[in-house]
OpenMM code with the backbone's topology and positions (N, CA, C; nanometers):
from openmm import Vec3, app, unit

residues = "MET GLU LEU THR PRO ALA TYR ASP LEU CYS PRO GLN ILE ARG SER GLY GLU THR SER SER GLN ALA LEU ALA PHE ASP ARG LYS GLY ALA ARG GLU SER SER PHE ALA ALA VAL VAL ALA ALA ALA PRO VAL TYR GLY LEU SER THR ALA GLN ALA ARG GLU ILE VAL ASP SER GLN VAL ALA VAL ILE LYS HIS ASP PHE ASP GLU ALA ALA ASP MET ALA LYS LEU THR ARG ALA PRO ARG LYS PHE LEU TRP HIS ARG GLN ILE LEU ASN PRO ASP ALA SER TYR GLY TYR ILE SER ALA".split()
positions = [
    Vec3(-12.2798, 0.4863, 2.5829),
    Vec3(-12.3988, 0.5325, 2.5930),
    Vec3(-12.4288, 0.6192, 2.4145),
    Vec3(-12.4695, 0.5831, 2.3571),
    Vec3(-12.5209, 0.6463, 2.2597),
    Vec3(-12.6613, 0.7264, 2.2212),
    Vec3(-12.6729, 0.8507, 2.1378),
    Vec3(-12.7760, 0.9199, 2.0910),
    Vec3(-12.8280, 0.8366, 2.0084),
    Vec3(-12.9671, 0.8223, 2.0608),
    Vec3(-13.0603, 0.7871, 1.9261),
    Vec3(-13.0443, 0.8641, 1.8030),
    Vec3(-13.0557, 0.8051, 1.7176),
    Vec3(-13.0859, 0.8685, 1.5728),
    Vec3(-13.1892, 0.9792, 1.5450),
    Vec3(-13.2141, 1.0808, 1.4952),
    Vec3(-13.2911, 1.1776, 1.4756),
    Vec3(-13.3881, 1.1023, 1.3500),
    Vec3(-13.4972, 1.1522, 1.4305),
    Vec3(-13.6096, 1.0838, 1.3849),
    Vec3(-13.7305, 1.1749, 1.2757),
    Vec3(-13.7045, 1.3383, 1.3360),
    Vec3(-13.7829, 1.4243, 1.2549),
    Vec3(-13.6857, 1.5043, 1.1663),
    Vec3(-13.6024, 1.4891, 1.0923),
    Vec3(-13.5179, 1.5980, 1.0268),
    Vec3(-13.5932, 1.5883, 0.9079),
    Vec3(-13.6037, 1.7126, 0.8381),
    Vec3(-13.6708, 1.7195, 0.6994),
    Vec3(-13.5560, 1.7867, 0.5956),
    Vec3(-13.4968, 1.7263, 0.5280),
    Vec3(-13.4240, 1.8137, 0.4494),
    Vec3(-13.4693, 1.8243, 0.2992),
    Vec3(-13.5888, 1.7974, 0.2580),
    Vec3(-13.6341, 1.8311, 0.1306),
    Vec3(-13.6889, 2.0069, 0.1380),
    Vec3(-13.7094, 2.0597, 0.0292),
    Vec3(-13.7321, 2.1887, 0.0113),
    Vec3(-13.8545, 2.1888, 0.0646),
    Vec3(-13.8246, 2.3170, 0.0955),
    Vec3(-13.9844, 2.3610, 0.2291),
    Vec3(-14.0683, 2.4460, 0.1514),
    Vec3(-14.1596, 2.4282, 0.1174),
    Vec3(-14.2648, 2.5288, 0.0234),
    Vec3(-14.2815, 2.6815, 0.1265),
    Vec3(-14.2654, 2.6616, 0.2110),
    Vec3(-14.2852, 2.7908, 0.3135),
    Vec3(-14.1859, 2.8039, 0.4146),
    Vec3(-14.2557, 2.8918, 0.5014),
    Vec3(-14.1636, 2.8795, 0.6589),
    Vec3(-14.2287, 2.7987, 0.7427),
    Vec3(-14.3136, 2.8033, 0.7532),
    Vec3(-14.3755, 2.6747, 0.8551),
    Vec3(-14.3751, 2.5521, 0.8842),
    Vec3(-14.3388, 2.4950, 0.9926),
    Vec3(-14.3412, 2.3336, 0.9424),
    Vec3(-14.3789, 2.3164, 1.0930),
    Vec3(-14.4231, 2.1324, 1.1139),
    Vec3(-14.4346, 2.0935, 1.2193),
    Vec3(-14.3581, 1.9573, 1.2628),
    Vec3(-14.3594, 1.9291, 1.3701),
    Vec3(-14.2775, 1.8302, 1.4127),
    Vec3(-14.4129, 1.6507, 1.3948),
    Vec3(-14.3566, 1.5625, 1.3472),
    Vec3(-14.4095, 1.4241, 1.3345),
    Vec3(-14.5014, 1.4186, 1.4426),
    Vec3(-14.4210, 1.4192, 1.5666),
    Vec3(-14.4975, 1.3848, 1.6814),
    Vec3(-14.5694, 1.4818, 1.7927),
    Vec3(-14.6648, 1.5213, 1.8312),
    Vec3(-14.6894, 1.5778, 1.9172),
    Vec3(-14.6231, 1.5828, 2.0388),
    Vec3(-14.5998, 1.7293, 2.1055),
    Vec3(-14.5220, 1.7250, 2.1886),
    Vec3(-14.5464, 1.7929, 2.3384),
    Vec3(-14.7016, 1.8116, 2.3104),
    Vec3(-14.7631, 1.8264, 2.4697),
    Vec3(-14.9148, 1.7712, 2.4575),
    Vec3(-14.9929, 1.7879, 2.5666),
    Vec3(-15.1175, 1.6955, 2.5892),
    Vec3(-15.2146, 1.7607, 2.5202),
    Vec3(-15.1953, 1.8941, 2.4444),
    Vec3(-15.3227, 1.9280, 2.3267),
    Vec3(-15.2618, 1.8853, 2.2263),
    Vec3(-15.1737, 1.8271, 2.1852),
    Vec3(-15.1503, 1.7703, 2.0521),
    Vec3(-15.0549, 1.8648, 1.9431),
    Vec3(-14.9911, 1.9754, 2.0232),
    Vec3(-14.9144, 2.0692, 1.9638),
    Vec3(-14.8253, 1.9973, 1.8934),
    Vec3(-14.7777, 2.0400, 1.7546),
    Vec3(-14.6750, 1.9984, 1.6861),
    Vec3(-14.6026, 2.1023, 1.6093),
    Vec3(-14.6265, 2.2153, 1.6117),
    Vec3(-14.6014, 2.3460, 1.5760),
    Vec3(-14.4306, 2.3551, 1.5859),
    Vec3(-14.3383, 2.3675, 1.4841),
    Vec3(-14.1890, 2.3870, 1.5247),
    Vec3(-14.1719, 2.5450, 1.5355),
    Vec3(-14.2039, 2.5514, 1.6637),
    Vec3(-14.1691, 2.6673, 1.7208),
    Vec3(-14.0807, 2.6838, 1.8608),
    Vec3(-14.0232, 2.7624, 1.8775),
    Vec3(-13.9755, 2.8194, 2.0037),
    Vec3(-14.0920, 2.8245, 2.1095),
    Vec3(-14.1478, 2.9235, 2.0809),
    Vec3(-14.2640, 2.9615, 2.1633),
    Vec3(-14.3720, 2.8652, 2.2030),
    Vec3(-14.3802, 2.7669, 2.1081),
    Vec3(-14.4583, 2.6798, 2.1435),
    Vec3(-14.3877, 2.5528, 2.2199),
    Vec3(-14.2541, 2.5274, 2.2160),
    Vec3(-14.2189, 2.4466, 2.2803),
    Vec3(-14.1795, 2.4840, 2.4583),
    Vec3(-14.1749, 2.6201, 2.4550),
    Vec3(-14.1500, 2.6845, 2.5811),
    Vec3(-14.2924, 2.6450, 2.6507),
    Vec3(-14.3965, 2.6866, 2.5619),
    Vec3(-14.5192, 2.6614, 2.6468),
    Vec3(-14.5400, 2.5195, 2.7029),
    Vec3(-14.5023, 2.4144, 2.6101),
    Vec3(-14.4927, 2.2947, 2.6681),
    Vec3(-14.4341, 2.2659, 2.7781),
    Vec3(-14.3371, 2.3487, 2.8487),
    Vec3(-14.2172, 2.2987, 2.9383),
    Vec3(-14.2816, 2.2522, 3.0577),
    Vec3(-14.3915, 2.2927, 3.1139),
    Vec3(-14.4494, 2.2169, 3.2263),
    Vec3(-14.4662, 2.0464, 3.2182),
    Vec3(-14.5119, 2.0457, 3.0747),
    Vec3(-14.5258, 1.8978, 3.0522),
    Vec3(-14.3618, 1.7760, 3.0956),
    Vec3(-14.3146, 1.8963, 3.1272),
    Vec3(-14.1621, 1.8157, 3.0790),
    Vec3(-14.0820, 1.8626, 3.2167),
    Vec3(-14.1836, 1.9033, 3.3282),
    Vec3(-14.1259, 1.9424, 3.4660),
    Vec3(-14.0286, 2.0738, 3.4579),
    Vec3(-14.0377, 2.1263, 3.3429),
    Vec3(-13.9185, 2.2836, 3.3385),
    Vec3(-14.0350, 2.3766, 3.3507),
    Vec3(-13.9638, 2.4811, 3.4360),
    Vec3(-14.0409, 2.6034, 3.4139),
    Vec3(-14.0039, 2.6915, 3.2998),
    Vec3(-14.0626, 2.7954, 3.2579),
    Vec3(-14.0002, 2.8871, 3.1625),
    Vec3(-13.9202, 2.9294, 3.1307),
    Vec3(-13.8585, 2.9632, 3.2446),
    Vec3(-13.7386, 2.9962, 3.2362),
    Vec3(-13.6408, 2.9026, 3.2146),
    Vec3(-13.6373, 2.7812, 3.2506),
    Vec3(-13.5291, 2.6574, 3.2296),
    Vec3(-13.5403, 2.6640, 3.0832),
    Vec3(-13.7215, 2.6335, 3.0397),
    Vec3(-13.7285, 2.6087, 2.8788),
    Vec3(-13.6495, 2.7164, 2.7935),
    Vec3(-13.6589, 2.8173, 2.8393),
    Vec3(-13.5776, 2.9551, 2.7493),
    Vec3(-13.4366, 2.9080, 2.7357),
    Vec3(-13.3713, 2.8830, 2.8755),
    Vec3(-13.2398, 2.8944, 2.8583),
    Vec3(-13.1884, 2.7494, 2.7677),
    Vec3(-13.3202, 2.6576, 2.7883),
    Vec3(-13.2432, 2.5483, 2.6889),
    Vec3(-13.2344, 2.6297, 2.5446),
    Vec3(-13.3627, 2.6540, 2.5072),
    Vec3(-13.3771, 2.6878, 2.4028),
    Vec3(-13.2714, 2.7773, 2.3245),
    Vec3(-13.2294, 2.8876, 2.4085),
    Vec3(-13.1249, 2.9813, 2.3713),
    Vec3(-13.0127, 2.9272, 2.3725),
    Vec3(-12.9724, 2.8704, 2.4253),
    Vec3(-12.8489, 2.7723, 2.4538),
    Vec3(-12.8187, 2.6731, 2.3013),
    Vec3(-12.9372, 2.6293, 2.2930),
    Vec3(-12.9138, 2.5295, 2.1614),
    Vec3(-12.8930, 2.6303, 2.0353),
    Vec3(-12.9495, 2.7332, 2.0387),
    Vec3(-12.9792, 2.8444, 1.9288),
    Vec3(-12.7951, 2.8979, 1.8860),
    Vec3(-12.7484, 2.9175, 2.0240),
    Vec3(-12.6447, 2.9766, 2.0245),
    Vec3(-12.5231, 2.8660, 1.9789),
    Vec3(-12.5598, 2.7193, 2.0320),
    Vec3(-12.4672, 2.6159, 1.9665),
    Vec3(-12.4968, 2.6078, 1.8406),
    Vec3(-12.5934, 2.5960, 1.7890),
    Vec3(-12.5967, 2.5903, 1.6447),
    Vec3(-12.5741, 2.6836, 1.5469),
    Vec3(-12.5659, 2.8389, 1.5885),
    Vec3(-12.5015, 2.9614, 1.5093),
    Vec3(-12.3542, 2.9405, 1.5492),
    Vec3(-12.3177, 2.8676, 1.6254),
    Vec3(-12.1651, 2.8700, 1.6256),
    Vec3(-12.0774, 2.7670, 1.5859),
    Vec3(-12.1764, 2.6937, 1.5969),
    Vec3(-12.1479, 2.5455, 1.5258),
    Vec3(-12.2086, 2.5014, 1.3617),
    Vec3(-12.2527, 2.5653, 1.3292),
    Vec3(-12.3055, 2.5018, 1.1847),
    Vec3(-12.1827, 2.4907, 1.0964),
    Vec3(-12.1266, 2.6252, 1.0594),
    Vec3(-12.0032, 2.6068, 1.0038),
    Vec3(-11.9015, 2.4383, 0.9609),
    Vec3(-11.8799, 2.4601, 1.1216),
    Vec3(-11.7880, 2.3279, 1.1099),
    Vec3(-11.8566, 2.2052, 1.1178),
    Vec3(-11.9896, 2.2050, 1.1576),
    Vec3(-12.0747, 2.1017, 1.1201),
    Vec3(-12.0865, 2.0667, 0.9562),
    Vec3(-12.0901, 2.1797, 0.9195),
    Vec3(-12.1434, 2.1766, 0.7404),
    Vec3(-11.9862, 2.1178, 0.6707),
    Vec3(-11.8489, 2.1661, 0.7444),
    Vec3(-11.7254, 2.1325, 0.7104),
    Vec3(-11.7100, 1.9784, 0.6988),
    Vec3(-11.7626, 1.9264, 0.8382),
    Vec3(-11.7811, 1.7738, 0.8396),
    Vec3(-11.8134, 1.6844, 0.7528),
    Vec3(-11.9635, 1.7373, 0.7213),
    Vec3(-12.0429, 1.6912, 0.6420),
    Vec3(-11.9759, 1.7300, 0.4734),
    Vec3(-11.8723, 1.7812, 0.4664),
    Vec3(-11.8353, 1.8408, 0.3371),
    Vec3(-11.9249, 1.8965, 0.2344),
    Vec3(-12.0249, 1.9637, 0.3069),
    Vec3(-12.0967, 2.0347, 0.2416),
    Vec3(-12.0264, 2.1818, 0.1526),
    Vec3(-12.1247, 2.1976, 0.0090),
    Vec3(-12.0506, 2.2886, -0.0763),
    Vec3(-12.1163, 2.4278, -0.0059),
    Vec3(-12.0969, 2.5417, -0.0853),
    Vec3(-12.1129, 2.6851, -0.0289),
    Vec3(-12.2832, 2.6595, -0.0609),
    Vec3(-12.3346, 2.5999, -0.1674),
    Vec3(-12.4671, 2.6391, -0.2000),
    Vec3(-12.5334, 2.5563, -0.1329),
    Vec3(-12.5296, 2.4090, -0.0898),
    Vec3(-12.6070, 2.3675, 0.0352),
    Vec3(-12.6188, 2.4219, 0.1564),
    Vec3(-12.4921, 2.4592, 0.1875),
    Vec3(-12.4780, 2.5408, 0.3318),
    Vec3(-12.5940, 2.6267, 0.3357),
    Vec3(-12.5912, 2.7560, 0.1997),
    Vec3(-12.6711, 2.8396, 0.2138),
    Vec3(-12.7960, 2.8108, 0.1927),
    Vec3(-12.8463, 2.7291, 0.1138),
    Vec3(-12.9871, 2.6302, 0.1003),
    Vec3(-13.0387, 2.6016, 0.2444),
    Vec3(-12.9498, 2.5613, 0.3112),
    Vec3(-13.0183, 2.4859, 0.4569),
    Vec3(-13.0268, 2.6141, 0.5625),
    Vec3(-12.9295, 2.7061, 0.5796),
    Vec3(-12.9302, 2.7823, 0.6377),
    Vec3(-13.0297, 2.9255, 0.6425),
    Vec3(-13.1251, 2.9168, 0.7579),
    Vec3(-13.2477, 2.9881, 0.7562),
    Vec3(-13.3359, 2.9315, 0.6660),
    Vec3(-13.3497, 2.7853, 0.6363),
    Vec3(-13.4265, 2.7409, 0.5470),
    Vec3(-13.4798, 2.6094, 0.6476),
    Vec3(-13.4087, 2.5212, 0.6517),
    Vec3(-13.4014, 2.4005, 0.7471),
    Vec3(-13.3487, 2.4261, 0.8628),
    Vec3(-13.2293, 2.5142, 0.8814),
    Vec3(-13.1675, 2.5203, 0.9835),
    Vec3(-13.2095, 2.6665, 1.0765),
    Vec3(-13.2548, 2.6818, 1.1564),
    Vec3(-13.3087, 2.8133, 1.2134),
    Vec3(-13.4108, 2.8932, 1.1271),
    Vec3(-13.5016, 2.8366, 1.0662),
    Vec3(-13.6117, 2.8893, 0.9862),
    Vec3(-13.6247, 3.0348, 1.0626),
    Vec3(-13.6754, 3.1310, 1.0337),
    Vec3(-13.7352, 3.2349, 1.0830),
    Vec3(-13.8870, 3.2095, 1.1350),
    Vec3(-13.9299, 3.1190, 1.1100),
    Vec3(-14.0629, 3.0991, 1.1393),
    Vec3(-14.0681, 3.0313, 1.2889),
    Vec3(-13.9376, 2.9786, 1.3416),
    Vec3(-13.9681, 2.8784, 1.4586),
    Vec3(-13.9148, 3.0208, 1.5686),
    Vec3(-13.8849, 3.1120, 1.5496),
    Vec3(-13.8475, 3.2229, 1.6484),
    Vec3(-13.9636, 3.3229, 1.6319),
    Vec3(-14.0804, 3.2898, 1.5255),
    Vec3(-14.1944, 3.3807, 1.5955),
    Vec3(-14.2404, 3.4037, 1.7039),
    Vec3(-14.2678, 3.5147, 1.7949),
    Vec3(-14.3415, 3.5014, 1.8607),
    Vec3(-14.2806, 3.4433, 2.0198),
    Vec3(-14.1678, 3.4331, 1.9984),
    Vec3(-14.0602, 3.4336, 2.1118),
    Vec3(-13.9323, 3.4985, 2.0978),
    Vec3(-13.9261, 3.5790, 2.2437),
    Vec3(-13.8406, 3.6782, 2.2965),
    Vec3(-13.7562, 3.5857, 2.3834),
    Vec3(-13.6043, 3.6189, 2.3244),
    Vec3(-13.4900, 3.5309, 2.4153),
    Vec3(-13.4988, 3.5400, 2.5618),
    Vec3(-13.4504, 3.4935, 2.6574),
    Vec3(-13.4269, 3.5444, 2.8055),
    Vec3(-13.3410, 3.6121, 2.8380),
] * unit.nanometer
topology = app.Topology()
chain = topology.addChain("A")
for resn in residues:
    res = topology.addResidue(resn, chain)
    for name in ("N", "CA", "C"):
        topology.addAtom(name, app.Element.getBySymbol(name[0]), res)
């Protein structure tokens, strides 16, 4: 079994902090790339708010813990790492309105 390729990665320069997904992820058409929006959509996927928060918090922790190792594997130099971190990877906008569990 293999994971499918990522389809909504956006490595180009972002003009601001806000971003959105290519596909809507709730029944109202939400596309906002934020933890709060994803948690609000949890019932659509049969998850409680607490379960959704646990998933988000776990994913953020993994990203923070493993970013440098992943960047090493991708052979990124210091400049691209610095460019990606808190721009494409864990952009501050993603956490606006979200309080960790």
